[in-house]
N, C-alpha and C positions, 0 to 999 in steps of 0.2 A: 525635583524627583531624581535619585543618581539614575545614571544607564545602570541597561541589565548587568552590563560587565562589570562595574564601578560597583554595584550594590551585590555584585556574587559575592565579588571579594572581601568586601567588608564581613559577607553574614558567613565564609567558610573561614576564619579564623575568630577563635574563642576570645575574651579578654583574657590579657594578661593575667592578673589572678589566676585566672582559673584557670591556667595551662599551669601556670603555679605549681597549686595545690593538686592538680592531677599529677603533677612529675611527681611531685613528694609522696603520694598516695604509693605508684608504683616504687621509687623507691624504699619505701617501708618495706611494700612486700617482695622485693624484690623479681616485680614484673617486666614485663614488657622488655624489648632488645635487653641483651645481657651480652658482658665482655666476659672473658675466662681464658686459660691460657689451657683448661682443661684439668681432669684429676682432681684433686683434692686444693686446687687453687679457689683463690676468693672470686666472686662472682659482683660482677660491677653493670648495677643497671644503668643504660643508655640516659635514663630520664634527672641523672643526677645533672647532667651537661645541659637538657632543659632549664631545669633548676637555676643555674648558673646561667644562661641567657636570660632568663627572667628577672634575675636581681639586677643584671648590669641595665638591660631595657629600664627596667624602675628607677635605677641610680639615675638615670639619663634623664627621665621624666621630670624627676623630682629636681635635678637639677633648670630644666627648663621643659615647664609643663606643655609649651606648643613644639616641641622639639620634633622635628619629622624630617628621615630620610632614608638613608641607607648607612651601616654599619660597614665597612668597609677592613678587610683583614688578610694580609696574607702570610699563609705557612709555612714552616721551614723547607729549605731546600736541601733534596738527595748532595751532599758533599763527596767530592773525591780528593783523595789525599795527594797535595802540592800537584806536582805534572804527571803523574800518575792516572788510569782509568781505576782504580783502587778507589771502592767505596766505603767509608768506615758505616757500621749499624744508625741507621737513623732514625733519630729522635727526634721529633714533633717541636715547634716553638712553643712556648709554654701559653704565651696570651690565646695561642688558636688554638690550643689542646685545651685550654677552661672553659670554651665557646664552643667546641665543635668534639671533640673528644676523639678524633679522627689519629690518632696516634701512629697508626697502620700509613698512612696516606703523607707520600711525599706531593712538593711542589703545587699544592692545592690555594685557593683562597675561598672567602667565606662572604656572605654578608645576613647580616641582622637588618630587617627593617623596622622603620621607626614611625608607629608606635607600636605595634600590634606584635614586633617580636618576630616575624619569621623567619626561617633559618635556608637559607641556600650554600652549597656546597659544591666548590666547582672542580672537578678531580681529572687528573690527565689520563688522554685516552693515545694507545701506540700504533704506531705502524708495524708489519708484519715481522721485523727487523727485530726490531725492539722487544715486539711478544714473542719469538720465538726464544729471547735468552730470559725475557722477565717473566713470562707469562700473558696471559690474555689481557686486555685492558678491562678495567672495572667495570662491572654491570650497574646501571647507573642504580635502576628498581634495588637490585641487593644491598647496595651502598646506603639508599635513602633507610630499607629498613633496618639494617645492621645499625648505624649512628642514631638512628629514631628521629633524623630530619624530616621537614615539609619536605626540601626539595634538593634534587642534586643534577649537575650539566658537566658538560665537558667542560675544561677547562678555557677554550679558545672561544668560548661564547660569555668571559663573563664582562666585554666591555660594553657587548651589544645589550647584555642583562642590564649594566648600569645604566646604560640611557634609557635604555627603555623602560625602568623602575621611578627611575628622578621623574621621569615625565610623568609617568603615569598617577606617581603622588601627588604630583603640582595640581593636574587635573582633578584629578579625585577634591583635591583642596577646592579648588573652583565650583565642581558639581556639590559640595558639601554647602557651600556659603549659599549660592542660589536655592538652593531647598532651604535654608534656614531665614529666607525674604530678604537678604542684604540685593539694595539694587548697583550697579555699576558704582556710581560714584561712591561706595558704600566699602566697593572691593579693591584694591590695590591695582593702581590702571584700568580698574574695568576691564580686564579680562587676562589678570594675572593672580596668581594666589595670593592672601594675605599672607603668607608667610613660603617664603622659596625655601625648598626642600634642601638640606644639606647630606656632604656626603662626609661621613664621621671619620675620620683616619687616626691610627695609633703613634703617634708619638711621645716622649718622655724621657727622662732620665731613671734611669736606675742605680738608686745611692750606693747601690755595692759594687758594681761593676765600673762605675763612671762612663757605662754606655748608654746609649738611647735605641729606646725601642726603634724598629724602622717602618717606616709609613708604606703601605700598599702601593704598587705603584706598576704600572701598565702601560702598553703606548697609546696616548691620546686620552691620557686622565688629565692633564691639562686642561681640558675642555671643563673640565669644573671647579677648577681656581678660585673661580669668586662666591662659591656654596660649598669650597671646603672646610673644614674644620678638625685642627690638628691635636685640641688641647682638652677636649671634652671628654673623649671615651677613656682616654690616658687616667684621666680622674675617677671614670666613674669605676671601670673592670682593676684596675690595681686595687682602690679600695674595695670592691667586693671579694678579689680573693685574700682579705687578711682574716675575713670570717668566712669559717667552713660550716658549711651545712652541714648537717648531721651523718647524709651519705659521706661525706668527703670524710667525716670524722674515722667514720666505718673501714674505709679505704687505707687512710692513715694507720689507725688500728692493723690493719690487717698486715700490713708493711713493715712496722713494727712488732710484732708478733715474729713475722718470717725473720725478720734480723735480729731480734733477740734470743730465739731457738741457735741460731747461726754463731753469734758470738760464743755461746756458750759451747759448742759445738769445736770453737777455737781454744776455749780455754783448755777443756778437755785432751785437748793433743798436744798443747804447746809442751814443748821443754829443751832443755840445753841439747844443743847441734842442729836444730833446726837454723832455717835460713828465715827471714822476717816474710820474702813474696810467698812461701809455703802457707804461713796464716792466712793474707789475702786469698792467694789461690782458693783454703778450706772454707774460708767466708764467701767467696763468689759461688762455688762450688753448692754449696750449701742452699742459698738463697733462691739459686736459677734450677736446680733438681727437684726442691721439696718446696721451693715456692714460684716458680713460673717468671722471678725476675731477670730478665734479659739484661737490665740496665743499673748501673748500681749510680746511687744519688751523686757521688761526687769519688774523686781519687781516695782510692782504701789508705789509709793512712795507717799504716803498721811500725810504730818505732819504738823498739827495743834499747834501753841502757840510754845512754848519752843521744841516741838519735830522739829521743822524747824532749829534746828541748829545743826542738823545733817543730815549729807550731804546727804549719804546714807541710808535713814530710810526706814523702813517696812522692813526691810531686818531681820532673826533670832535673837531675843533678843528684836526687835523692833517692832512688827507687825502691826503697824496702829490700835494702840486699846486706844487709849486718845480719854476722853469723850470734843468735842467742847462745849466751852465755850461761852458766851458775851465777846466783846473785842479781840479776838484772832484772828490771819490771818491765813491762810491758805496759804501754799505752797503744789502744789500735779504736783506731776510729774512723770506722764502716757500717756504710746504710746501702741498701738494698730500695729500687724502686721499682713499682708497678702500675701500670697504667699511666706512667709519667707523674705519679705522686710518692712524696720522698718520705726517708726516714735518716735518722739522723743521730747516730750510738757511736760514744766511747765508754770502752771498759780500760780497768787498770788492773793489772793481776800481778802477782809474782810467778817468774818464769819457771825459778826453784819449788814450787806449791808450797811453801812457806814464807811469809812477811819476814823481814828483819825489822830491828825495831823502830830504824831512822825510817823504815819504809812505812811503818805501821803507822807514824806517827803523819807523816805527810797523808797519807791515805785518809786519816780520820779525821784531818784539817777539812779537805774537800767533801768527803763525804758529810761532813756537819754541815759544810758551805749549803751541800743541796738539800738536807736535810730545813733547814735554816729556811733556805728559800721556799721551801713549796709548803710549807706552814703559813706563809704570809701570801702567795699566790689567792688573786680574789679580783672581780673587778673593780677596779678604780686605784689600785697602787700604781706607779709609775716602774717603770721597768728601771731606772735610773738608780732610784732607792734599791731597786732587790738586788744591782748589783754590787752595793754598796754594801748591803748585808752580808753577802758573800766574801768581800772583802776583809770584813772585821773577822769571819771565823777564821779564814785561811789566815789571818795576822794571828790574831790567838793560839791558832795550832804551832804558829813558828815562835811564836814567845815559849810557850811549850816546850819547845824539843830545843831551847836553847840556841836558833839560830839567831831572832830578837832580843833585845835587851828593855827589858820592861823596866827597869832601871827600880822597882819593889814601890813605887806610884800603886796608883788606883788603876785599876787594868781596862778599865773602859774608856777611862780619861786617857791612859798613854794608849790607845786605839785611834782615838777623834785626834791625835796627834800625828800621828803615823798618816794617817789617809789626810792629815792636811798638807802633810811634807810628801805626797804621792808614791807612799812604800809600797802601797799594794799592787800599784801598775809595775814592778819589779818584779814579783813573784807570779801575778797572773795581768800580762801584759795586752788580755783582747778583753772581749765584751763576755757578757753572762751568758750570752746567748742571741738569738735571732728569730724571726717568723721563720715560720715552715710550712711549705704545701707540694705546690705544682714545682718549685723550686728549693733548694736547700737551704740559701738565702732569699726567703721568697718577700715579696713585694711590700710594698706601704710601709717602709720603714721612717722615712726622711721624707712623708706627702706632703705637697703643699698643705699648710694652714697647721702644720702637725709640730712638738717641739723639735728645735732645732737640732743639729750636733754638737756638743761641747768640745771646748778645747781644751780641756785637762787632759794630763795622762793618764793612761788607761780607760778611763769614761769617754774618750773622743773614740776609742774602738768600739765602741757599744754599736748594734745596728740599729737601733732605734733608741728613743726616749722616749714612746707614746705610754700614755696612760694603756692599763691594759682591760680589756673586757671580754665580757662573754663572747665565745665562737672564736678567739683567738687561738694560733697554737705557738707555743714557742719553743725553742729549747733551751735545758737550763744546763750549763755545763762548765760551773766554777772547776778552776784547776791550779794546781802549784807547781811552778817550774824554775829550777838553777839554772840560768840562763847567763855563762860569763860575760859578755859584754854590758847586759843590764846593773850585773852584781859589781861589775868593777866600776862603772859608771853612779853608783848607789853610796858605792866607799872612799866617793869621789868630792860626792853632793855634800854640803855644808849642812842640805835640811836633812838631809838622810843615813850619815856613813855613823853617827854616833849612836843609829840602833842597833847595826849591825853588830857581831862577835864573830868572835875567831872559827865558830862553829859553822859559818857559812860555808867554809873552805872544803870541811867535810861533805859537803852536798855537791861540789863541782862533779861533774861526769854524772849524777846522779838521773840528770835526766827530767823527766816531770809525773806527776800525777794530774788526769782528768777523767772526769764522771760527765755523762751527757746524756738526759734523757727529755723526751719529747713529749711537752704537756699540754694539755687545753683546760682553758680556763673554762670555769663552767660560771652557775649563774650565782653560788658564793663558795666557792674555791678553786680547786683544779681537780683533773686529773689525771695519770702517768699513761701515756701510751705504753713506752718501754718497761719490757720487762726481765731485762737481765737481773743478776745477783750483785748486789750494792756490799748488804753486810759481810764485813768480814768471814764470819762463819758461812756466808752462804760463798764469797768467792772460794773459799780453802775445801770447803765441803762438793762442790761442782767438780772441783779441781782434781780431786780423790775419786773421782765417778758417783758423786752423788746424783741423784735422779733433777731431772728440773722441769717443773715447775715443783716448788716444795710442800708437801703436803700440810706444811703453817709456814705463814707469811711472819718473819719475826721480824719485820722491818716497816710496819704498819705505815709509817713514817712518809715514807716514800711514796703513798697513794698509786701504785699499782693498782690498775684495774685488769683482773688475772681473766685471759681468754683465751684460746684457743679457735683454730679454723677447724671447721667438721661440716662436710660437703657443702665447699663454696661461700660459706657464713660464718661470722663470728661470733661464737656462742661465748659468754661467762661463767668462769668458774667460783664455784664455793670452796674459799678456803677454811 
C-alpha cells in the first residue's frame, strides 16, 4: 500500500480531465479568479490558463502515456536599457504566460508535475532596499489565489523543490509498483522506479524569428542531465497554442474590438497636415484609455503615401515621421494586446476623405482578395491555396486598371500564366497571413511533421503552409504595393516583363494598400473577429463622421461577428 504521504498527495489532485472540465466551466461563467484593468475592460477568467495547462499535460501524455516528472519553465526577466538602470515596461515570455498567466511577475520559474498537472509558481522576494523602491514582496497566498494556482513559493527555493519533487515522483512510482504486486525482479533494479522521472525543458526553433526558446536554467541543474528532455515539451506546447480555447477566442475578440474602434477613431481624425506619428499616438491613446491595453502587439506601422511600400515601416530608420499630404493613401497596421493576447489589424484609406480612381481600383482589388479568401476559409483548406487565391484577385484587379496586360486572352488562363511566372510576388511580396495568439506571429507555423516552407517567390514568405482546422486563428492580410526595386526587376525578367504596361509607372510613389483582419476557423467556415470599416462606402462614411458600428452590415461577405464590451464581457450585437 502507498505511504500516507504519497497516498494523500495522489488523493488531493483531481484527475486531469476533471480539472480541465472544471476550468472550462469557470471560463464559461467568468467565475473564479479574474484579471481585469478595471472600469469596462475585459474580465479574463484565470481558469483559462488552467485549461492551457491541462491541454499541454494531456498532449505530453498522448506523446508518451508513461510520462512522469516535472515540466520546468523560466519566465521573462526584467531588462534594462543597454548599460543604464532604465527598465522598459515588462512583458512576460509567451510560453510561460500561456501556462501560468503571470503577466505582471518577472524573473519567475514555474513547474507542472506529470501526470497530474499540479502547477507551482516561484516568484522573487525582495530585501528592504528593493522593497523601498519597488514595493513589498509578493504575498504567496495572494498570488496563489490571484492566478488560480496550486502552489506559490520563493524563487530561491526552485532548486530544492525540483530535487525534492523528482525524488518523490520516483518513490511514488516504486510504492505504486509494490501495491500492484510486482516483485523485485519485475521492478527495474529491484528498488528503482520502472521509469525514471524526467525534467522537461523548453527548447525549440521559432520559425518566424530563427531564434530558439531558451531552456530554464538554475545553478545545479546539471544534476538532472541524465533525465533531461529538451524536445517533448516544445512539441506539445507549441501545437497546443495553435488551437485556441473558447476563453482565448473571447479575449482575442476583445482585443480586436478595442483595436477596431481605435482604428475608426484614427480614420475620423486623419487629415492633411498631420504627421504619421500623430496617428500612432491616437491609436495608442484609445486602446490604453478605453481598453486598458498597455502594450502594442507590435511596432505601429503608420505608412502614408510612398511610405506604404515599406512593409514594416515604423521601425528604426522609418519612425512614422512623414507629413500627411492631400491625395495620399494611408496604410495603418496597428494592434493592441491585452493580458498578452494580440490583435493585428490593417486599414487603408484616403487621407483626403475620398478615393481617386487609381486608389479605388487598388483598394477594390485587395478587398476582393479578402472577400474571396473569407468565402473559402474552413477546415481542410491549405494556407498555400488561400494565398494563391488572393494573388489571383489582385492580379485580376491590376489587369482591370491597366497595370498588367491580359493580351485579350481568357482571363483565368492569363492569370494562371502570371502565377507560374511568380508575378504575384511582385505586387504582394509577403504571405497572406499568419497564426496569431499570444504572439502576433504565433507559433506552430512550420512545426515538425507539418508541410515545409516553399522556395517559390512570394509563397516562401508564408509563415505557415498548413491545412487549416477548427480552433486556429489566422490573419487574412492581402496587399498590393508598388515597390520600385521589384517593379524594375520584373521589367527585366524574361518571364514577367511582357505582362507589364507603361501604366505601372503611374503608380510609382503610390505606396500600397493592405487590409488585415483576424479570423477564427470554425467547424464549417470562419468568423471574422475584426470589426473595421471595409466597404468603400463604410470607410468614407466613417471618415465623414458617420457612426460605427453601423446600423446595417453592408458587407456580410466579410463575416464580421459584431460585438461590444459591456461590464467586462463581450456581448454580440443584432445587426
